[in-house]
Structure formats: C-alpha cells, structure tokens
C-alpha positions in Angstrom: 0.0 0.0 0.0 1.4 3.4 -0.9 1.6 6.2 1.6 -0.7 8.3 -0.5 -3.3 5.5 -0.6 -3.0 5.0 3.1 -3.7 8.6 3.8 -6.5 8.8 1.2 -8.3 5.8 2.8 -9.1 8.1 5.8 -9.6 11.3 3.7 -13.4 10.9 3.6 -13.9 14.3 1.9 -11.4 13.3 -0.8 -13.0 9.9 -1.3 -16.4 11.5 -1.5 -15.3 13.9 -4.2 -13.7 11.1 -6.2 -16.8 8.9 -5.8 -19.0 11.8 -7.0 -16.9 12.0 -10.2 -17.1 8.2 -10.7 -20.9 8.2 -10.2 -21.2 11.1 -12.7 -19.3 9.3 -15.3 -21.4 6.1 -14.8 -24.5 8.2 -15.0 -23.4 9.7 -18.3 -22.9 6.2 -19.7 -26.3 5.1 -18.4 -28.1 8.1 -20.0 -26.4 7.4 -23.4 -27.9 3.9 -23.4 -31.2 5.1 -21.9 -31.6 7.3 -25.0 -31.2 4.4 -27.4 -34.0 2.1 -28.7 -32.3 -1.1 -27.6 -31.5 -1.3 -23.9 -30.0 -4.8 -24.2 -32.5 -6.3 -21.7 -31.7 -9.8 -20.4 -32.8 -11.7 -17.3 -30.6 -12.7 -14.3 -30.8 -16.0 -12.5 -33.3 -14.5 -10.0 -35.6 -13.4 -12.8 -34.7 -9.7 -12.3 -33.9 -7.6 -15.4 -30.4 -6.7 -16.5 -29.5 -4.1 -19.1 -26.4 -2.9 -20.9 -26.5 0.1 -18.7 -26.2 -2.0 -15.5 -23.1 -3.6 -16.9 -21.5 -0.5 -18.3 -22.0 1.4 -15.1 -20.6 -1.5 -13.2 -17.5 -1.5 -15.4 -16.9 2.3 -15.0 -17.4 2.3 -11.2 -15.3 -0.7 -10.4 -12.5 0.6 -12.6 -12.7 4.0 -11.0 -12.8 2.8 -7.4 -10.0 0.3 -8.0 -7.8 3.1 -9.4 -8.8 5.4 -6.6 -8.0 2.9 -3.7 -6.9 -0.5 -4.8 -6.6 -1.7 -1.3 -10.3 -1.2 -0.6 -12.3 -4.1 -2.0 -15.5 -3.5 -4.1 -18.8 -5.4 -3.6 -21.1 -4.7 -6.6 -24.5 -6.1 -7.5 -23.3 -7.0 -10.9 -20.4 -9.2 -9.9 -20.1 -12.4 -8.0 -19.8 -11.6 -4.2 -16.6 -12.8 -2.6 -17.1 -15.7 -0.2 -18.1 -14.7 3.3 -15.0 -16.3 4.6 -13.1 -13.6 2.7 -15.5 -10.8 3.2 -15.7 -11.1 7.0 -12.1 -9.9 7.2 -13.0 -6.7 5.4 -12.9 -3.7 7.8 -13.7 -1.3 4.9 -15.2 -1.8 1.5 -17.0 -0.1 -1.3 -20.7 -1.3 -1.8 -22.1 -0.5 -5.2 -25.4 -0.7 -7.0 -24.4 0.4 -10.6 -28.0 1.0 -11.6 -30.6 1.0 -8.8 -34.1 0.9 -10.3 -33.5 -1.2 -13.4 -37.3 -1.6 -13.8 -37.7 2.2 -13.7 -35.0 2.5 -16.3 -36.8 0.0 -18.6 -40.0 1.9 -18.0 -38.1 5.1 -18.9 -39.6 7.1 -16.0 -36.2 8.5 -15.0 -36.4 7.3 -11.3 -33.2 5.3 -11.2 -29.9 6.0 -9.5 -26.2 5.2 -9.2 -25.3 4.1 -5.7 -21.8 4.1 -4.2 -21.2 3.6 -0.4 -18.2 3.2 1.8 -18.8 0.6 4.6 -16.7 0.4 7.7 -17.2 -2.2 10.5 -20.7 -3.1 9.1 -22.0 0.5 8.9 -22.2 3.0 6.0 -19.9 6.0 6.6 -20.0 7.7 3.2 -22.6 7.6 0.4 -23.2 9.0 -3.1 -26.6 8.6 -4.8 -26.8 10.1 -8.3 -30.0 10.4 -10.4 -28.6 10.9 -13.9 -31.8 12.0 -15.7 -32.4 14.6 -13.1 -28.7 15.5 -12.8 -29.2 15.4 -9.1 -26.5 14.2 -6.6 -27.1 13.3 -3.0 -24.0 12.9 -0.8 -23.2 12.3 2.8 -20.4 11.7 5.3 -21.8 10.4 8.6 -20.9 12.8 11.3 -20.0 15.6 8.9 -23.2 16.3 7.0 -25.3 15.6 3.9 -25.7 17.6 0.7 -27.8 17.8 -2.5 -26.5 19.2 -5.7 -28.6 20.0 -8.8 -26.6 20.1 -12.0 -23.5 22.3 -11.8 -24.9 24.3 -8.8 -23.1 24.4 -5.5 -24.0 21.6 -3.1 -26.7 22.5 -0.6 -26.8 21.1 3.0 -29.8 18.9 3.6 -31.3 17.4 6.8 -34.3 15.2 7.7 -37.5 16.7 9.0 -37.8 17.8 12.6 -40.6 17.4 15.1 -42.5 20.5 14.0 -46.2 20.7 12.9 -47.4 19.7 9.5 -48.9 16.6 7.9 -47.1 13.3 8.0 -45.5 12.5 4.7 -44.7 8.9 3.8 -42.5 7.8 0.9 -43.5 4.5 -0.8 -42.2 2.3 -3.5 -43.6 2.8 -7.0 -42.8 -0.8 -8.1 -43.2 -2.8 -4.9 -46.5 -1.8 -3.2 -48.3 -4.8 -1.7 -50.6 -5.9 1.1 -48.0 -5.6 3.8 -47.4 -1.9 2.9 -51.1 -1.2 2.6 -51.8 -2.6 6.0 -48.9 -0.6 7.5 -50.2 2.6 5.9 -53.7 2.0 7.1 -52.4 1.9 10.7 -50.6 5.3 10.5 -52.3 8.6 11.3 -53.6 10.7 8.5 -50.7 11.2 6.0 -49.7 12.2 2.5 -48.1 9.6 0.2 -45.3 10.1 -2.2 -44.5 7.2 -4.6 -41.1 7.0 -6.2 -38.7 4.4 -7.5 -35.1 3.3 -6.5 -33.1 4.8 -3.6 -34.6 8.2 -4.3 -37.2 7.3 -1.6 -34.5 7.3 1.1 -33.2 10.5 -0.3 -36.7 12.1 0.1 -36.3 11.4 3.8 -32.8 12.7 3.8 -33.7 16.0 2.3 -36.8 16.5 4.5 -39.5 15.9 1.8 -40.7 12.8 3.6 -40.9 11.9 7.3 -40.6 8.1 6.8 -40.3 5.4 4.3 -41.3 1.8 5.2 -39.9 -1.0 3.1 -41.9 -4.2 3.8 -40.3 -6.3 1.1 -37.0 -7.8 -0.1 -33.9 -5.7 -0.7 -30.2 -6.3 -0.9 -27.4 -4.4 0.9 -26.3 -2.6 -2.2 -29.9 -1.3 -2.6 -29.6 0.7 0.6 -26.0 1.3 1.6 -25.3 4.6 -0.2 -28.7 6.2 0.6 -28.5 4.9 4.2 -25.2 6.9 4.6 -26.9 10.0 3.2 -29.9 9.6 5.6 -27.6 9.0 8.6 -25.5 12.0 7.6 -28.6 14.1 7.4 -29.7 13.2 10.9 -32.1 10.3 10.2 -32.2 6.6 10.8 -32.5 3.4 8.8 -33.8 0.8 11.2 -35.0 -2.8 11.1 -38.3 -3.4 12.8 -36.5 -4.3 16.1 -35.2 -0.7 16.1 -31.6 -1.6 15.1 -29.7 0.1 12.3 -29.3 -2.0 9.2 -26.0 -3.8 9.2 -23.8 -4.6 6.2 -21.5 -7.3 5.0 -23.6 -10.0 6.5 -23.2 -13.6 5.4 -26.6 -13.3 3.8 -26.6 -10.0 1.8 -30.4 -9.6 2.0 -31.7 -6.8 4.2 -34.6 -7.4 6.7 -37.7 -5.2 6.3 -36.8 -1.7 7.4 -38.0 1.8 8.0 -36.3 5.2 7.2 -37.1 7.9 9.7 -36.6 11.6 10.1 -37.1 13.3 13.5 -40.9 13.7 13.4 -42.5 11.6 16.1 -44.6 8.8 14.7 -45.7 5.5 16.2 -44.2 3.3 13.5 -43.7 0.4 15.9 -47.5 0.3 16.6 -48.2 0.4 12.9 -45.8 -2.4 12.3 -47.4 -4.5 15.2 -50.8 -3.9 13.7 -49.5 -5.0 10.3 -48.2 -8.2 11.8 -51.5 -8.8 13.7 -53.4 -8.2 10.5 -51.3 -10.8 8.6 -51.9 -13.3 11.4 -55.6 -12.8 11.2 -55.7 -13.6 7.4 
C-alpha cells in the first residue's frame, strides 16, 4: 500500500469527491444507453432484469474505485460476491449498485440512481446517490453532513424533518407496493403519500421531503448502503423493525424489512405491530 493511498483511505472528503466524479461518469454512460431504442435487456438467474446500462455502469465504477483505492475491495450487485470467509475480514469496502431501479430504467420514467457507499465495520460512513436523468447528486459523510447538488450548482446542505407541525408525509415504492405496505399505511395517522422508484425514496427522507419510508419487502445491501449513509449524515435513521440500524457485510446480503425515519414523532412500531397482527388474522 502506498503512503498516498494509506492517507487517502481516511480522507473521507477526498474519497467522497472522487466517488462523485465516478458516479457522474457512470450516469453519463447510463443516459447514453437510456436514449437508445435497444436497452439490451436480459434476465438474471433470480428473474430480475439486467440491461447494458447496468453492466457499463458497473465497469466504470469498479475501474474508477480500484484506481482510486486499490486496497479497498468492491462489492457490486453486478459481480459475484466474494465468499463470506473472505468478506468477514474486510474492515472497509465499497458497496455499489451500478443502476438501482432497473425496472424504472426500462419503463423510462427517470427514477433510477447510481449508488456508491463506503462501509466500515458493518456500517455505512459515506454515500453517493446520483440520479442521472435529473442530474441530481445526494452525498453524505456520517458525522459531517449531507448535501444535494442540482446540476452544476453548488451543493446545498440537507437534513431530515424535525418534530414540528405539518402533515405526516410517507414515501413508498412505485414498483413494490403490496398488502403488507397497505396494512402498514392503514395503521398510520392521516398522511400524504409520495410514490417513487429506487433509492430516491430514502433521499426524500434525507432532504426532509418525507418523514418516513417503510420497506416491507426484499432488498439487498447494495440497494440501501449509499442512501443509508446519506440519511444518517442528514440526521435520520434506517432501522429494522427491532429498532436496530441496518448492518452490512452479513453472510446473507439480503436486508430485513426496514424503515427510514426523520425526526418527526410517529408510532411506526405500533403500525408495524398492527400490520403483523393483520397478517396473522388472514
């Protein structure tokens, strides 16, 4: 390991700026394919869709992160995961979803993102979420702050909602609504609902446009790592339904059901309990 790389590994601001540049280059490649008639759609072994944009973004990001910090391993959705026997020795690694929201990409609704997170000791410490069709970048360093940048404008600090008055606003998945979510929402107080795709839902909470986002369905660690870092940096939480922060680099890379919270008081535990009771009564 070179001395420069050793110092850079702990230069979170420098790593963030570099990751922003890598995410932007990946986003440009995604948009170039997005504007073509043939997206190169195939199907993965789990029946989820894969496009040329997923693969090209993966190639750009992995090459960029490896050049940036070759001693930090990369775990990407579009590559075979290293065996847990190897991964459990990782104290720090990059967690990447090259194209989060592939279904939204195929539907051409623009609600997809590039996600790059730095994970340390099982927790996200740095995150970059880039929405290329919006040219909007969300970034965060836990303990230092979170920012949103539109186009070439200067980054603006963002934070989650506080406990003040106003209607409860809930973010929900555009592609993954189901009976569990419907039961959960029915158990909440009166609220407004915002539907959106990809990790942009977590970013809605990070920038204070939503008070909470419940995810009552399957996700993987790379789906949440980057936006989790942004939410945490903005003062919010990403918790499982036992109230514990999501952890990363588990042997099984699936996430449990989770909820994203700002700082507005809401009885989400009661809503979840009612949801569970409702399912037991079916």
